[in-house]
N, C-alpha and C positions, 0 to 999 in steps of 0.2 A: 528570155523576150531579146536582152540588148543583145547576147551573141546571134540572139539570130536575123536582127537587124545589121549585123556586122557583117554576115555571112552573104548577106544582098537575099533573103526570104521576102517573098512577095507580103505589102504590110496587110492586104486585105488578110490573109491567114494569119497575122500576127493578131490582128484586130480582134479575129474569130474566136481564137486561143487564149485571149486575154479576159473576153466574153466568158468563154467555158469555165475558165476557172473562177472566174469570179462568180456564175451560179455555182458552181459547186460548192464554193467555201460558204456562200449563202443557206445551202442546204443542209452542209455538215453542221454549221452552226444551231439552226433550225433542230435538227434531231438532237443535237445535246442538252440543249433548252428542255425538248420533251421527254429525253431521258434525266433530267434533272428532277422535273417536277413530278413526275413518275417515282421515282424512289422518293422524291420527299413525302407524297400521297401515299405510298405505302407505309412509311416511317410510322406517318399518322395515324394509317389504318391500323398497325402493328399493335402502335401503341394503345389506340382504343380498345381493339379484342384483348388486348392484355388487361386493360382494366377493369372490360367487360368478364373477363374470366375470372378476375380474384372477386367481384362483387359476386358471383353466380358462386363462387367458393363460400364464399361470409354466407350469402343468404341458403346456401345447403347448410352450415353450419348451423346456423339460428333454426333452421325448420327442424334438424334431427336432435337439437337441445328442446325443444317445443315439443315434438314425438315425444323424446323420451319425459317430459314432466307431463306430458298428460297422458301417456300409459302409467307410470307413477300414481298419479293423484287418480287414475281410474281403479287401478288396484288397491289403494287407500280406502277408498268410494266405497268399491265392493267389500274389501274385509268389515268398513265400520257398518254396511249398511247388512251384512248377515250376520255378524254379530250381533243387531240392533234384532234380527228377525227371530235369530236363536234364542236370544230371550225373552220376546215376545212367545216364540212358543211352548219355550218353559214352562212361562206362568202360565199361559192357557193349557198344555198338558198337567200342571197342578192342578188347575183349577177343576179339568175335566175327572182327573183321577177323585177329589175330594168330592165331586158329583157323584159318581160311580158307588164311590165309598159310601156318600148318604142313602144313593138308592136302594144298596144290598140291607141295608138299616133298617131302611123304611120304605118298600115295596108298595105303599098305597097308590093310589090313582091320582090323587088331589100332587101327592111328591114327583108323579112320574110327569104329570104335565107342568109341572113345575121346570123342572129342568128341560124338558123338550123346548120350553118356551125360553131359555134361559142358555137353549144349544142355539136354538134357531137367531136370539139378539147376538149372538155372537158373530153368526154367519153373517146376518148382516152388517154387522160393526166392520168385518173383515172385507166383506167385499165392496163396501161404501171408500175403502182405503183403494183399491186396484183401479186405474184408468180405465173408463169407458171402452178403449178402443188400442191395448197398451202394445199387440201384435202387427202392427200396420207392416207389412215390406214392399218395398219399390218392385222387386223381382217377383214374375209370378212362380208357384209351384209347378214341378212338371214331375211323369212316373221316375222315379229314381230315387228322386233327392231327399236329401239327410232331412228329419220335422221331429220335431218336439211335440208329444200330445199334451198341453197347458194342463189338463187335469190329472194326470199323473204324474208327468213329469219326468216320463220315459221317453227315450228318442228311438226312431225306425224309421224305415224307408218307404217311402211314397210307392204305393204298386199301381195307382191309377192316375189319370187326370182331373183336379178338381170340376173341370165345365161341366157347367147342369148337373153334377151330383148332390144329393141330399145328405148322402154318407161315403166316404171314400176308404178303400183298408190299407191299414199301416201293417206291416210285416217288422215285428220286436220280437228277434231271437227266432225262434220257432214256431212265434205262433202270428196269426193273424186279427190285428183289432179293427174293428168298425167304428168312425166316430165320424161327426159334422166338419165338414172343410172350415167352419169358423174356430175350430177347437184345437187347430192345430197351426204353426208358424214353421219359419227354416227353423232349422237346430244351426247354433255355431258352436265351434270349440272355444274360439278367443278372440284380445287383441292383431285383429291384424290379421288371422285365417278365416277363408275363404270356404265354406262346407263343401264336402266332396259333391260331386256330380253324379246321377246314376250311372252316366258311362262309362266314369270313374271307378266306380265300386265295381263295377262289373267289366272291367277290360280285362282281368287275369295277372295284372299286376301285383297284387295280393291275391291272398286267400281268402274264404268268404270271413274265415273266423278271423284275421289278423285285419280288417278294414272294420270292423265295426267299434265303434266309438258307443254305441248306445247303452243305459243300463240293462243287463238282458233279465228276461223276464223272470217274476220269480218262482222259485221253484220251494216247494214247501218243506219244511224239515221236521218228519214227522215223528222227533224224538221231543224238539220243545215245543213246537207249534206255531213256531215263527217263520220267518222268511229270511231266503238269501236272495242276497242280489249280486248280480254281479257286473263290473265295470273295465273293459278293454283299454290300457292305454297306451298298449306296446307302438310304436315306432312315434310317439308323440313327443314334441319339446318339453321339455320339465317344466315350464311355466303351464304350458298349455294341458300338462298333463295334472300339474295341482288344481290348475283351476277346476278341471273337470273330477278331481277327487273328491274336493270340496262340495260342489255342486251332487256327487253324489249320498257324500255322509247327508248333507241335508237333505235330500230325498229321501233316506235312509230313516232318518228322525222324523221325515213327518210321515212316513207311511209305518214308524213303530218297528222297521222291522230290525231284527235282533242282530245278525250276520252282513257283511259285504265282502262280496272276494273283488280282490284287484288284480288282471294281470296286466303285469308291467314285462314280464320277460328276464332275460339275462343280460344280455348287450355287453354296456359299458357302467352298468349298476348305476348311473345317473337316476333311473329314474326307482329303483329300488331301495337307494338310499332314499331320495327324497321322501318318499311315500311314509317311511318308517321313520322318519325323524318328522313326520308331522302326525303320523302317530302317536310318537311320544311324548308329543307334548300337545294334542289336542285333549279337552276337558269332555268329550263327548265318546270316547273309545273308552273300553274296558280291558282290552286287550288286545294283542295283535300276534300273530304268528308266522312264518314260511309254510307256505302250501306242504303239504302230506304229497308222496310219489304219486299217490293217484291222481292229485288236485291241482298238479303241475309243480312240485318242487321247488326251489327259490325265485323259480318265476313268478312266482305266485304270493300276495299276502293276504291271508285270512284275517278279518276286523271284527271283532265282539263289542258292539254298539254297548252303550249303558242302557 
């Protein structure tokens, strides 16, 4: 500006230029302060976001630990309850065998009535230990869902809607069973797996035989007079497959079946190894072997119960 004055530039122009420069300097200062404030705010928000992320990771780890603890506790509870029921079942079976032997020795009418009364009392005692409504489900059942028939302990596929029906059809293996809607519940495989819906079962991603998770309908063994049951665990995780096998063994013991056929397939061999290790340690298994070629070969384990 001093040079402009010396050169004789009009003072009005010089004053206007000075005002313009001052205004621009003021605007630049305001922009710089705004940028500083924005930078400070973003740094603070970044620190908060990092803290929240660390907190989320911590909560996720805690939830994972809690879930693992609950899963372990659930498995331990199941094993304990199963062992208790197996002991009670063995006790009841011995009692019934004793009554049958007594009846064979003394077939008088009074003895028969006495045994009938004893069996009736045992039934009432068992029923008294059961909850009034143990199978309440928040999700309604639909056609094609996997369901379990309580009285049989058998899993099948629901063939029709429950609405307004006094009896519904359940497909178990190749057979159709009719039962009351109150006698069935949604079937589950485990910790954590949702039952296959009918659409998933009929989608064609698996064949009809490989999607079967239920105990097959009993096939008569003409030579022994006992029944053989079939369990398909091919494609399941090892933990789920072991739970299903233990449940199948429980069912076989209750129904006094002599044989159980477990179809696990070849695959990586994990299912086969797990099942046969279980067979070696179970006190309820008399013997086991790989299936014959006509039975499915090494992808099948044939179990003989005590």
